[in-house]
Structure formats: structure tokens, C-alpha cells
N, C-alpha and C positions, 0 to 999 in steps of 0.2 A: 532667502526665500522664506516667507512665513507659511508655516503649516496651516492648512485649513482647519477650522474648528468643526468637529463632527458632532452631530447629535447622537451618533452611534456610540454605545459603550465601547471602551478600549478593547475588551476581549472579543468583540464581534466585528472589529474593523478588519477587512480583508488583509491588509498588509501585516497587521499584528498576528492574525491567524497563520499567515505564511511564515513569519519569523518564528513563531512558537513551534510550528510543525518541523521546521528545519533543525530545531534543537531537541526535539522530542524523540525518545527511544520508542520504537525502532524506526520511526519515520525518517530519521536522519540517515539511515543505511543507504538508500539509493543515491545519496549525495556523495558517497565515498568514491575513491578511485575503484577501478574494476576489481583488483585483487582483494582488498579488504572487504568489499561488498560480497564477493564470491565466498570468502572465508566465513562470513556471518551466515550466508544462506546455507552453506554446507554444514555449518555447526547446527543450525536449526534442523536440517534434514537428518543429520546424524543423531541428534537428540531425539527426534521423532522415531527413528529406528530403534534406539535404545528403550524408549518409553513403550512402544508398541510390541516389540518382540516378546517380552514375557507374557503379555496378554494373549498373543496368538499361539504361543507354544502349546497351550492346553488344547487348542483346536487342531493343530497340525503336527503333534508329536510323532516323530518317525517319518513324516513326509517333508523332507528337507527342502525340496524344490518349492512346494507351495508355501511352506513356512517362510522361506527367504523372500519369495516374490510378494507374499502378503504383507510382510513387514515393510518392504520397500514401497509398495503401493500405498500403504497407510501413511508412511512418512511423507510421500509425495502429496497425498491429500492434505495433510497438516500444513505442509509448506505452501501449497496453493492457497489454503485459507489465509495464511499470513500475507502472502503476496496480494491477495484480493483485499485484505484489510488495508494494507499500505496504499494500494491503488485507489480505493474509495476515499481514503483520507486526502490524498493529493488531488483527486478529481474534484472533491468538494471545494477545496481552496481555489483550484483553477477556475471553477464555475463562479465563485464569489468575486474573484479578481476580474474575470472577463465581463461580468455583468455591468451594464451602465447604471442600472438602478438596483440597489440591494435592499432586501428586507432586514429589519433588525427589531429586537425587543428591548423596550426600555427597562421594565422591571419584571416582566413576566410575559407569558404567551398572549395575554389579553390586551396588552397595550403597545403593540409594535407599530412600526412605521416603515416607510420606504425612503431611502436616501438616494438622490440623484448625484452621481459623481460629476466633478468638473471635467472639462476636456483634458486638462493636464493629468488628472488622476487616471482617467480612462487610458490615456496614452502610456503612462508609466506602468499601470497594471497589466496592460496588454504586452508590453515589452517583457515584463517579468514572466508572464505566461509563456510567451514564445521562446525565450532564451533560458529560463530557469526551470519551469515546471514541465513543459512538454518533453524535454530530454529525460526527466525523471519518470514520467508516465511511459515513455517509450521503453526505457530499461525494464520497468516493471512488467510491461506487456511481453517483452521478449523473454524475460525470466519465466513468466507464467506459461508461455507457449513451449519453452524448452522442458519444463517440468511436466506439462501435459503430454508432450511427445514421448518423454521417457516413460510416463505412465502407460501410454498406448503400447509401447514395446514390452513393458512388463506384463501388461494384460494379455498380450499375444503369447508371451512365454507361459503365462498361467494356463491358457487354453491348450497350448501344445505340450505342456509338462505334465 
């Protein structure tokens, strides 16, 4: 099968953007098996605790409960920012793949155009969205909600502590 000739620059083609995202740090993390993915998420969370704890110590010196809860809440906030960043990157590529007509720029913002995909491209791209990208977005949403739920429990502990 002959690949269609695109007027779109290579770096703006949705399939190319998808392939680049699959190989880019940290966007490749949600593609991993569950345990390696969880290890990376926990490493970011642990790094956040280590980064934030010295900053909070000055505010909560002697109040161990609020110091610990504050450190964990701040690490959760940093982790949720990372998860949001990953989600938005994958959602952008999903949108570009799902669209029938996609905008592109030739040499700058002032001379763009619209490209209408062929029926074969639309079908291929929608299969990629359904079977490759949607599970990634679902994993990221679940991760986000778990961290948010843990943050709610920690906030409750802060109020009671």
C-alpha cells in the first residue's frame, strides 16, 4: 500500500505525534505494565515527599502530624500535576487522531491549512484511539482519582489532627 502524500509537515502528522509520544519520557510510562508504571509513579511521589519535607519543616517544626500530612499532601499535588500533564498530552494526540479534518501550519502560525483525512486514514486513526490511546487515558484518570482520594483522606486527617 502506498502511503498518502501529506501537505502536513511530518512533525505535525497525527500518527507521527502518536509515535513520538509513545517513546517520550515520561509519556511512555502509562504504556508500561502495571507494576513498572506503579513504581515510577511511587518514585515521583517519594521524590516529591523528599523535596517538599525540608521546606515544610520550618513551618511545622515540632508538629509532626501536620508536618507529615503536609508533606504527603504536597507530594500528592505534584504527582497530580504530572498526571495531568501526561493526560493532556495524550488527549491532544487522541483529538488529532480522531478528527476528520486537522489543522496544520506550513512554516508558521500565519500560513496554516486544513487537511481532510481519507476514509482509510480516519478508520486507522480511530482504531488507534479506541485500542491504544483510550486505555492509556483510562489508566491516567484512575491514577488521578486514586491520588485525589488519598489527598482527601490526608486532608481529613489534617482537620482531625
